C-alpha positions in Angstrom: -3.0 7.3 19.0 -2.6 3.6 19.3 0.4 1.3 19.8 1.0 -2.5 20.1 -2.5 -3.7 19.2 -3.6 -6.6 17.0 -6.8 -5.9 15.1 -8.1 -8.9 13.2 -11.1 -9.9 11.1 -11.4 -13.7 11.1 -14.2 -13.9 8.6 -12.0 -15.8 6.2 -11.3 -15.4 2.4 -14.8 -16.7 1.5 -16.5 -13.7 3.1 -15.1 -11.3 0.5 -15.2 -7.7 1.7 -14.6 -7.8 5.5 -12.9 -4.8 7.0 -10.8 -5.3 10.1 -10.0 -1.6 10.8 -11.4 1.7 9.7 -10.1 5.2 10.6 -11.6 8.6 9.9 -9.4 10.3 12.4 -7.3 13.3 11.5 -3.8 13.5 12.9 -3.9 9.8 13.9 -0.6 8.2 14.9 -0.5 4.4 14.9 2.7 2.5 15.8 3.7 -1.1 16.1 0.2 -2.5 15.4 -0.9 -5.5 13.4 -3.9 -5.5 11.1 -5.0 -8.9 9.7 -7.7 -9.9 7.3 -8.4 -10.8 3.7 -10.2 -8.6 1.2 -10.4 -4.9 2.3 -8.6 -5.5 5.6 -7.5 -1.9 6.2 -9.7 1.2 5.5 -7.9 4.4 5.8 -11.0 6.3 4.9 -10.3 10.0 5.3 -8.1 12.9 6.6 -4.4 12.5 7.7 -3.0 9.3 9.1 0.5 8.1 10.0 1.5 4.5 10.6 5.0 3.5 11.8 6.4 -0.1 12.1 3.0 -1.7 11.5 2.2 -5.0 9.9 -0.8 -5.2 7.5 -1.9 -8.4 5.8 -4.6 -9.3 3.3 -5.1 -10.1 -0.3 -7.6 -8.2 -2.5 -7.5 -4.4 -2.3 -6.5 -4.8 1.3 -5.4 -1.2 1.9 -8.0 1.2 0.7 -9.7 4.5 1.3 -9.4 8.2 0.4 -7.1 9.5 3.2 -3.7 11.1 3.1 -1.9 8.2 4.7 1.8 7.7 5.3 3.2 4.2 6.0 6.7 4.3 7.4 8.8 1.1 8.1 5.7 -1.1 7.7 5.5 -4.7 6.7 2.9 -5.5 4.0 2.1 -9.2 3.6 -0.1 -10.9 1.0 -2.2 -13.9 2.3 -3.9 -16.7 0.3 -7.0 -15.3 -1.3 -9.4 -18.1 -2.1 -10.9 -21.1 -0.3 -9.0 -23.2 -2.8 -5.9 -20.9 -3.0 -3.8 -23.3 -5.1 -6.0 -22.2 -8.1 -4.3 -18.8 -7.9 -5.6 -15.4 -8.6 -4.8 -11.7 -8.6 -3.9 -10.0 -5.3 -3.7 -6.2 -5.0 -2.1 -4.4 -2.1 -3.8 -1.0 -2.4 -6.9 0.7 -3.9 -6.6 4.4 -3.1 -9.8 6.4 -3.7 -9.0 10.0 -4.5 -12.0 11.5 -6.3 -10.8 14.9 -7.2 -7.3 16.2 -8.4 -7.6 19.1 -5.9 -7.6 16.7 -2.9 -4.4 16.3 -1.0 -5.1 12.6 -0.4 -3.0 9.5 -1.4 -1.0 6.7 0.1 2.8 7.0 0.6 4.8 3.9 1.5 8.3 4.8 2.7 10.9 2.2 3.7 8.3 -0.5 3.8 8.6 -4.2 2.7 6.1 -6.1 0.5 6.2 -9.8 0.8 3.9 -12.8 1.3 3.0 -14.8 4.4 4.8 -18.1 4.9 1.7 -19.9 3.8 1.2 -17.8 0.7 4.8 -18.0 -0.4 4.6 -21.8 -0.4 1.7 -21.6 -2.8 3.4 -19.0 -4.9 6.7 -20.9 -5.2 4.8 -24.1 -6.2 3.2 -22.4 -9.2 4.1 -18.7 -9.7 2.4 -18.5 -13.0 -1.1 -18.6 -11.5 -0.4 -16.2 -8.6 -0.2 -12.5 -9.5 0.5 -9.7 -7.1 0.2 -6.0 -7.8 1.1 -2.9 -5.8 -2.3 -1.2 -6.5 -5.2 -0.5 -8.8 -7.5 2.6 -8.9 -10.5 2.6 -6.7 -11.5 6.1 -8.0 -10.5 8.3 -10.9 -7.6 10.2 -9.4 -6.1 7.4 -7.3 -2.6 8.3 -6.0 -0.1 5.8 -4.5 3.7 6.0 -4.1 6.3 3.5 -3.0 9.6 5.2 -2.0 12.7 3.3 -0.7 10.7 0.1 -0.2 11.7 -3.5 -0.7 9.7 -5.8 -3.0 10.1 -9.5 -3.0 9.9 -11.6 -6.2 6.1 -12.1 -5.9 5.4 -8.6 -7.3 4.5 -9.0 -10.9 6.7 -7.2 -13.4 3.8 -5.0 -14.5 3.6 -3.7 -10.9 0.1 -2.2 -11.2 -3.2 -3.5 -12.2 -6.1 -1.8 -14.1 -9.5 -2.0 -12.4 -11.9 -1.9 -15.4 -10.5 -1.4 -18.9 -8.9 2.0 -19.1 -10.8 3.5 -16.2 -8.6 6.2 -14.4 -5.4 5.2 -16.3 -5.0 8.8 -17.6 -5.8 10.5 -14.3 -4.2 8.4 -11.6 -0.7 8.8 -10.2 1.2 5.7 -9.3 4.9 6.3 -8.6 8.0 4.5 -7.5 11.5 5.7 -6.5 14.6 4.0 -5.0 12.9 0.6 -4.3 14.9 -2.6 -4.1 14.4 -6.3 -4.3 13.5 -8.8 -7.1 10.1 -7.2 -7.5 11.4 -3.7 -8.0 12.6 -3.9 -11.6 10.9 -1.0 -13.5 11.6 -2.3 -17.0 8.3 -4.2 -17.2 6.0 -1.7 -15.5 2.8 -0.6 -17.1 3.1 2.5 -19.1 0.6 4.4 -17.0 2.7 4.2 -13.9 5.5 6.8 -13.1 9.1 7.0 -12.0 9.1 9.7 -9.4 11.7 12.4 -10.2 14.2 12.5 -7.3 13.8 16.3 -7.0 10.1 15.8 -6.4 10.4 13.2 -3.7 10.2 15.6 -0.8 6.7 16.6 -1.9 5.8 13.2 -0.4 7.7 13.5 2.9 5.8 13.5 6.2 6.6 17.2 6.6 5.1 18.2 3.3 2.5 15.5 2.6 0.9 15.4 6.0 2.2 18.7 7.5 3.6 16.3 10.1 5.9 18.8 11.7 2.9 20.8 12.8 1.1 18.0 14.6 3.4 14.9 15.1 5.5 15.4 18.2 9.2 14.7 17.8 9.2 14.3 14.1 12.6 12.9 13.3 14.7 13.9 10.2 14.1 10.5 8.8 10.3 11.0 8.9 10.2 14.6 7.7 12.7 14.5 4.8 14.0 11.8 2.4 17.6 11.0 1.9 18.0 10.7 -1.8 20.7 8.5 -3.5 
């Protein structure tokens, strides 16, 4: 367990892959912490992890790993990527790495917000055509990532999701969205290989069912364990 910590990698965008935080801990509970970096900031590597009211910032694939991880009420922020960031580029929030369809791993973002830092939004608004921001791309063949009841600002590209290498994993991944809001949540322009989560399937991805959270997280509240569907 951890609470009210700031964990930062100050290597800078020119350092490329530079992890600030890695967890392999089963039944980990992290609340009100901040994780700051650039590429590959946050490595949720394996097992079951729960993050509540945390703040995670980066740019390229900055939340990655092959864990079963649940992000509740978290703030996800995109930072400028390059040493000359005005040139623009592609930023990707997540790169989940499930390698087998039998694995129970994946990333679930519930009631989170996705936005840019103040510095990044100045760049984005000055020339939005060169700044592209995606919810995820597949690190491995059976990558699984879901956003449920989240708020997306306008910086999220209409396509929503980005391929990694041609058609790699596009027929085997599962990228889903349900009940999101904000200018970046419009599903009409989404890539064809992403999914709209059926409302009657949403509770499969609750804390209770996805992490078996009621068995190990003390004082699981109804808001954590079950979704309220609209």
